[in-house]
C-alpha positions as CSV (number, residue, x, y, z in Angstrom):
1,M,7.4,11.1,-23.6
2,R,9.0,14.7,-23.3
3,A,8.9,14.4,-18.5
4,F,9.7,11.3,-18.7
5,W,13.9,12.3,-19.0
6,W,13.4,13.7,-15.7
7,V,13.2,9.7,-14.8
8,P,17.5,9.9,-15.0
9,V,17.5,13.1,-13.8
10,L,15.9,11.8,-10.0
11,L,17.8,8.9,-10.2
12,A,21.3,11.1,-10.1
13,A,20.0,13.4,-7.3
14,D,18.7,10.8,-5.1
15,Q,21.7,8.2,-5.8
16,G,23.8,11.7,-5.8
17,S,22.9,12.7,-2.3
18,K,23.1,9.6,-0.6
19,A,26.6,8.4,-1.7
20,V,27.5,12.1,-0.3
21,V,26.1,10.5,2.9
22,V,28.1,7.7,2.4
23,H,31.6,9.0,1.8
24,L,31.0,12.1,4.4
25,M,29.4,9.7,7.0
26,A,29.8,6.5,9.6
27,R,26.8,4.3,9.6
28,G,24.3,5.5,12.6
29,Q,25.8,8.9,12.7
30,S,23.9,11.8,13.0
31,R,24.2,15.7,12.4
32,A,21.9,18.8,13.2
33,L,21.0,20.7,10.0
34,L,18.2,22.7,11.8
35,G,18.3,21.4,15.6
36,D,16.8,19.0,16.9
37,F,14.1,18.7,13.8
38,F,16.5,18.3,10.7
39,R,19.2,16.1,10.9
40,L,21.3,13.7,9.0
41,T,20.9,10.1,10.2
42,Y,22.7,8.0,8.0
43,I,21.4,4.2,8.5
44,R,20.4,1.1,6.1
45,N,17.1,-0.3,5.4
46,A,16.6,-4.3,4.3
47,G,13.0,-3.9,5.1
48,A,10.3,-1.8,2.4
49,A,9.4,1.8,2.9
50,F,9.6,3.6,6.1
51,G,11.3,0.3,7.6
52,M,8.8,-1.8,7.4
53,N,9.7,-5.3,7.1
54,L,7.3,-7.6,4.5
55,G,9.3,-10.6,3.8
56,S,13.1,-10.8,2.3
57,P,15.4,-8.2,0.5
58,L,14.7,-10.2,-2.9
59,L,11.0,-10.1,-2.1
60,H,11.7,-6.5,-1.8
61,T,12.8,-6.2,-4.8
62,V,10.9,-8.5,-6.8
63,L,7.7,-6.0,-6.2
64,S,9.9,-3.5,-6.9
65,V,11.1,-4.0,-10.5
66,A,6.9,-5.2,-11.3
67,A,6.0,-2.0,-10.1
68,L,8.2,-0.2,-12.0
69,V,6.7,-2.4,-15.2
70,L,3.7,-1.3,-14.6
71,L,4.7,2.2,-13.9
72,A,6.6,2.5,-17.4
73,W,3.4,0.8,-18.9
74,L,1.1,3.4,-17.1
75,Y,2.6,6.1,-18.3
76,R,3.0,4.8,-22.1
77,T,-0.2,4.3,-22.1
78,T,-1.3,8.0,-20.1
79,P,-2.6,10.2,-23.2
80,T,0.2,13.0,-22.9
81,E,-2.6,15.9,-22.2
82,R,-2.5,14.2,-18.4
83,R,0.3,16.5,-17.9
84,L,0.1,16.1,-14.3
85,V,-0.6,12.2,-13.9
86,R,2.4,11.6,-15.9
87,A,4.4,13.5,-13.9
88,A,3.0,12.3,-10.5
89,L,4.3,8.9,-12.4
90,V,7.2,10.2,-13.5
91,L,8.4,11.0,-9.6
92,V,7.2,7.5,-8.4
93,L,8.8,5.7,-11.0
94,G,12.3,8.2,-10.1
95,G,11.9,7.4,-6.4
96,A,11.1,3.4,-7.1
97,L,14.3,3.1,-9.5
98,G,17.0,4.9,-7.0
99,N,15.9,2.6,-4.0
100,I,16.5,-0.6,-6.7
101,V,19.0,0.6,-7.6
102,D,20.0,0.4,-3.8
103,R,18.2,-2.9,-3.0
104,I,20.5,-4.6,-6.0
105,R,24.0,-2.6,-5.1
106,W,23.5,-2.9,-1.1
107,G,21.4,-5.7,-0.6
108,E,19.3,-2.5,1.2
109,V,18.5,1.1,1.0
110,I,20.5,4.4,1.9
111,D,18.3,6.4,4.6
112,F,19.4,9.7,6.2
113,L,16.8,12.4,6.0
114,D,16.0,12.5,9.9
115,V,12.5,14.6,10.5
116,G,11.6,15.2,14.6
117,I,10.9,16.8,16.9
118,G,12.9,15.1,20.3
119,A,12.2,11.5,20.2
120,R,9.0,12.1,18.0
121,R,10.5,11.1,14.8
122,W,9.3,10.5,11.9
123,P,11.0,7.5,9.8
124,V,13.9,8.1,8.7
125,F,13.9,8.5,4.6
126,N,16.0,9.5,1.8
127,L,15.7,11.4,-1.4
128,A,13.8,8.7,-3.9
129,D,11.5,8.0,-0.7
130,S,10.3,11.9,-1.4
131,F,9.7,11.0,-4.8
132,V,7.3,8.3,-4.8
133,T,5.5,10.3,-1.3
134,V,5.1,12.8,-3.8
135,G,3.9,11.2,-6.9
136,V,1.3,9.2,-4.6
137,F,0.3,11.8,-3.4
138,L,-0.4,13.9,-7.0
139,L,-2.0,10.6,-8.5
140,A,-4.2,10.3,-5.4
141,L,-5.4,14.1,-6.2
142,T,-5.8,13.1,-10.5
143,A,-8.5,10.3,-8.6
144,V,-10.2,12.9,-6.8
145,R,-10.2,15.8,-9.0
146,P,-10.2,13.5,-12.2
147,G,-9.8,17.2,-14.3
148,A,-6.5,18.0,-12.1
149,G,-3.4,18.3,-14.0
150,V,-4.9,18.1,-17.8
151,S,-3.3,20.6,-20.7
152,R,-4.8,24.2,-20.8
153,S,-4.3,23.8,-24.4
154,A,-6.8,20.7,-24.7
155,S,-9.7,21.5,-25.8
156,P,-13.1,20.1,-25.0
157,P,-14.6,17.4,-27.0
158,E,-17.4,19.3,-30.3
159,P,-20.7,18.6,-28.8
160,T,-23.0,16.7,-31.7
161,A,-26.3,16.3,-32.7
162,A,-26.3,13.5,-29.5
163,D,-25.5,15.6,-27.0
164,D,-28.5,17.9,-27.5
């Protein structure tokens, strides 16, 4: 359970960053940080990831809570030596929880990270979305490379007479 303590840390980082944006910016306001490439743009998103609308906000919340339960079960049942898998699950859990808190608190998700060039921009997102994206990428990596993320201290199984 060692990595699981990161979930509240990720949640605090996500919620803290959103609180700063809500406190310092007006909805719809945009501030350049790295010229036009990286801006803070405060919006609220009632849809799913990256503004996709897949149904009502209640449906999004119910599906998110169901996903949280599944992720927590996967974390609990993943062997401790599968460190990368467990870290990926923690990232997804922390990010999903951050957006669920927004849905319960505000009825929508606060987004503010705005990246792109000119009119070609990625949909505005938040830290929780980043955590989920990185976690899913790492899970995909471990699916493609099954040995990835296994602790170096784990020793291979001893050969048996049946292996001869």
